[in-house]
N, C-alpha and C positions, 0 to 999 in steps of 0.2 A: 443084430445085423440087418433084419428086415426094416427096422426103423431108419437105419442109415441109408438104405437104398431108397426108401420113400422120400427122405429128405433130399437126396441127390436128384431124384426125378423132378421134384418141385422146383429146386434151384435151377435146373436146366430148362424146364418148360416155361415157367412164368416170365423170367427176364428175356428169354429168347423170343417168346411171342411178342413182347413189347418192342424188341429190336426190329422184328419183321414188320410190325405195324408201322413203326417210325420210318422204316426203309421205303415203304410204299409211297410216302409223301416227301421223303427227303432226298432220294437219289435224283440227281440232275444228269442231263445228257451232256457229260463232259468227256474229255479225253482221258487216257489212262492215268490212274492215280499216281502221284509222286509220293513215295513212301519216306523220302528223306525229311528228317526234322525231329524236333523235340515234341513229346506228347505227355499228357497227364490224363488220368482216368480213374474210374471207380468200378468195382465189380461186386457181384454177389457170388457166393461160393458155398459148396457143401464139401465136407471132409469126412473121411473115415480113417482112423488110426489103427495101428496094430501094436499091441504090447504083449511080448512073449515073456511070461513070468513063471515062477515056481508052481503056482496053483492053476496054471492054464493060461490061455490067451484071452485078451480083452480087445474090444473093437470100439473105442470111443468115437462118437459121431457128433456132428453139429452143423448148423447152417449159420453163416456169418457174412460180413461185408469187409471190404478193404479198399485200398487205393494203390495206384502204381504210377511210376514216372519212368520215362526212358527216352532214348535217342536212337534213331535208325538212319542208315545211309544206304541208298540204292545204287547198285552198280549193274546197269542193264536189268536183267531179270533176277539178280541176286540182291538180297537185302541183309545187311549185317547190323547188329545193334546190341545195346546193353539196357537192362531194365532192373529196377528195384521195386519191390512191393512189400507192403505191410498190411496186416489184417487184425481184426478183433476176434480172432477165432477162439472157440471154447468147445472143445471136443471132450465129451464125458462118457464114462462107463463105470459100472461096478458089478461085482458078482460075489456070491457067497452069502452067508448069514451075517447081517450087521451085528457088531459087538463081539464076534468070535475071531479067533486068530486067523481063520481062513478067509475073512472078508477082505476084498481087494478093491481099490479105487484107482482110477487114472483120469487125469485132467490135462489135456494139451491146450496151451493158450498161445496167443500172439505169434502165429506163424508168419515168418517173413523170409525174404530171399533177395539175393543179387545174382543175376544170371546173364550170360551172353546169349544172343539170338542169331540164328542163321536161317534165313528164309528164302523163298522163291515165289515170284509172282505167278498167279494163275489167272489168265484173262486180264482184263483192264482194271478190276476193282478188288481182286482177292489176293491173299498171300497166305501160304502155309509155312510153318517154321518149326524147327527143333530148338530146344533151349537147354542150357546146362550151367550150373553155378553152385552156390552154397546157400544152404537154408539154416534158419535159426528158429527157436521156439522155447517155450517153457513147459516142463512136465512136472506135475505133482502126483506122485505115486504113494499109495498107502497100503499097509497090511494091518489088519486088526484095528487098533485105535491110533496107530502112529503113521504120520504122513510126512513127506519131505518134498519141497519144490526145488527143481534144479533147471539150469539152462541146458538145452540140447541143441546140437548142430550136426550138419553132415551134408553130403552132396545132394543136389536137387536136379532132377532131369524131367523134361516134359516135351510135349508137342502141342500145337495149336494152330489156329487160323484167325485171320483178320478179314473183315469186309468193309470197304470204304462206302459209307452211306452218302457222303459228299466230300468236298475237298478238306474238311476239318473233322467231321465226326466219323469214327471208325469203331465198328463192333468187334468183339472178340469172343472166342470160345477156346478154352485152354485146359489141359490136364497136366498136373505136376505131381511127381512122386518124390518124397523126402526120405533119404536113408539116414536116420539119426544114429543108428548103431547102439552099442551097449552103454548103459548108464547105471552107476552104482549108487543106491540110496542107503543112507545110514539110519536104518530103522531100529527095531529092537536088536537085530543083527544086520550086518551089511547084506543087501539084496541087489543083485544085478539083473536088469531086464533089458530087452532089446526093443527099441521103439522105431516105428516108421509111420508115415502118413501119406494118404492120397487125397488130392484136392481137384475139384472141377470148378472152373470159374466161367461166368458169363458176364461181360462188362462192356462199357462204352468209354472210349478214349477221345480226347480232343487233341488234334495234331496242329501245332502252330505253323 
């Protein structure tokens, strides 16, 4: 768990520092930002999963990157939109003594989602938002020497904020929780575990 927290701290601090440095030279003295339009972007992220299983809980962690695409429409101070994202996530954890029946492994990969956004402008260049939709991923769970990979999915909920560096480049900071629910793996005997994941992203979008 301590390793996961360290990863998240690095993911948050390093890209955000870069965004703030870029902002110092990129922000122009313009009127209020118009949030309407199509955008594409990339992000760095850190994730911590939770797997509730027979022999105890695991918390796979990882640092990864991804991309997003979306569309927003502004109505006065309200901004509505839709966004899809995909990542090369790789969250790993294991526990127990390797080679014994009690040894467990968990690997969560390829986290993605499609979500609606509802936001509100704050000042001339900032926006805060809530987001909800559906998330997907892959989970490879194992006990002893037997593993199985399965697709997982469930509701995705989050909050975040955007800051317009200029009329095209927009920074983002976002948190998303994925409720993957129960998954049954056909190992030596069928095993049902409960999966979820938390993700923090720092990114940069280009708005057309």
